[in-house]
C-alpha positions in Angstrom: -12.3 -1.1 -126.2 -14.0 -0.6 -122.6 -13.2 2.5 -121.5 -10.3 3.1 -119.6 -10.2 4.4 -115.5 -9.8 7.9 -115.1 -6.5 9.2 -115.7 -6.7 11.1 -112.1 -9.8 10.6 -110.0 -9.5 14.1 -108.2 -13.3 15.7 -108.4 -12.9 18.9 -110.9 -15.2 21.9 -111.4 -16.7 22.6 -114.5 -13.2 24.6 -116.5 -11.7 20.9 -115.3 -9.8 22.8 -112.3 -8.8 20.4 -109.2 -11.6 20.2 -106.4 -10.7 19.3 -102.8 -10.8 15.8 -102.3 -14.8 14.6 -101.3 -15.8 17.8 -102.8 -18.2 17.4 -105.1 -17.1 17.9 -108.4 -18.3 17.7 -112.7 -18.0 14.3 -113.7 -17.0 14.3 -117.3 -17.2 12.1 -120.3 -15.7 8.8 -119.7 -11.5 8.6 -121.5 -10.6 6.2 -124.8 -13.6 5.8 -125.9 -13.4 4.7 -129.9 -16.6 7.9 -130.9 -17.6 8.0 -134.7 -16.2 11.5 -136.0 -19.4 12.7 -136.2 -20.6 11.6 -132.4 -17.1 12.9 -131.3 -17.9 16.4 -132.7 -21.7 16.4 -131.8 -21.0 15.4 -127.9 -17.8 18.2 -128.6 -20.2 20.9 -129.3 -22.6 20.2 -126.6 -20.2 20.4 -123.9 -18.8 23.4 -125.3 -22.0 24.1 -126.0 -22.7 23.7 -122.4 -19.9 25.7 -121.0 -17.9 22.8 -120.3 -14.9 23.1 -122.9 -12.6 20.8 -120.2 -14.6 18.4 -120.9 -14.9 19.0 -124.4 -11.3 19.1 -124.7 -11.3 15.6 -123.3 -14.0 13.9 -126.4 -11.3 15.5 -129.3 -8.7 13.9 -127.2 -9.4 10.5 -128.0 -10.9 11.5 -131.3 -7.2 12.9 -132.1 -6.0 9.4 -130.8 -7.8 6.6 -131.8 -7.7 8.3 -135.3 -6.2 7.8 -139.1 -2.7 9.3 -138.7 -4.3 12.1 -142.0 -6.7 13.6 -139.5 -4.4 13.3 -136.5 -4.0 17.3 -137.2 -6.9 18.3 -137.4 -8.5 16.0 -134.2 -4.9 17.7 -132.6 -6.1 21.1 -133.4 -10.1 20.8 -132.3 -8.9 19.8 -129.0 -6.5 22.8 -128.4 -9.6 24.8 -129.7 -11.1 24.0 -126.7 -8.4 24.1 -124.0 -7.9 27.4 -125.1 -11.6 28.1 -124.7 -10.6 26.6 -121.0 -8.2 28.9 -120.8 -9.9 32.4 -121.6 -12.7 31.0 -118.8 -10.2 30.4 -116.7 -8.7 34.3 -117.4 -5.3 32.8 -118.6 -5.4 35.7 -121.8 -1.6 34.2 -122.8 -2.4 30.9 -122.6 -5.6 30.5 -124.3 -4.8 33.1 -127.5 -1.8 30.3 -128.1 -3.4 27.9 -128.1 -6.2 29.0 -130.3 -3.7 29.9 -133.1 -1.8 26.3 -132.3 -5.3 24.6 -133.5 -5.9 27.0 -135.9 -2.6 26.8 -137.5 -3.2 22.6 -137.2 -6.5 23.2 -138.8 -5.6 25.0 -141.7 -4.5 22.3 -143.6 -7.1 20.3 -144.0 -9.7 23.9 -145.4 -9.2 22.4 -149.4 -11.3 19.5 -148.6 -12.7 19.6 -145.4 -13.8 16.4 -143.4 -16.7 14.8 -141.4 -18.7 18.4 -142.4 -16.9 20.8 -140.9 -16.5 24.3 -142.2 -13.0 24.3 -141.8 -13.1 28.2 -143.4 -15.9 29.0 -140.6 -13.7 27.5 -138.3 -10.5 30.0 -139.0 -12.1 32.6 -139.0 -14.3 31.7 -135.7 -10.1 31.1 -134.2 -9.2 34.9 -135.7 -12.6 36.1 -133.6 -11.3 34.6 -130.7 -8.1 35.1 -130.0 -9.0 38.8 -130.6 -12.0 38.9 -127.6 -9.6 36.7 -125.9 -6.6 40.3 -126.0 -9.5 42.5 -125.5 -10.4 41.2 -122.0 -9.8 37.7 -119.7 -11.0 36.1 -118.2 -13.9 35.9 -121.4 -16.7 33.0 -121.9 -16.1 31.8 -125.4 -19.4 30.7 -127.9 -18.1 27.0 -129.3 -16.6 27.5 -132.8 -19.0 26.0 -135.5 -19.1 22.3 -135.6 -21.4 19.8 -136.9 -24.1 18.9 -133.9 
C-alpha cells in the first residue's frame, strides 16, 4: 500500500503545533505505512528520543490502524503515551497526565504475555513515574518510555 498523503499540509514544529503557512516546518514520517512491529517500535523510539513525540504518535497510530485486532489496545496505548508526552512538552499537564494514564490502562492487559519484546511492567512503571513528573512541573520533556529499539 502506498503512503497516504499528509493529512494536513500546513507546516508544523517538532511538537506538531501548526506554524504559519510558508514557514519551514519539521517533516514527520510518511503516514499510512505498514511497518513490522519491530520497525514501528524502533522508529517510534528514535522519534521519542529525538524529542518528537508528536511524530512518534503518528508511527504508532499507523501500527494501531494496520495491526491485528488482538493488538489494537496495545498500539492505541503506546500512541497515547506519545500524545501524553506531546502534551507534557507543550505545557498541558492535565491532558498529558490523562493521556499517559489512558495509555497505561490500554497496555495493562498485555502484561501477562507481552508481545514484540515489550517489557510491559517497565512501561507501566514509566507511566507512573511520568504522571508524577508531569504533576510536579509543566512543561516537562519526558525521557522516552522503555521500547525495544
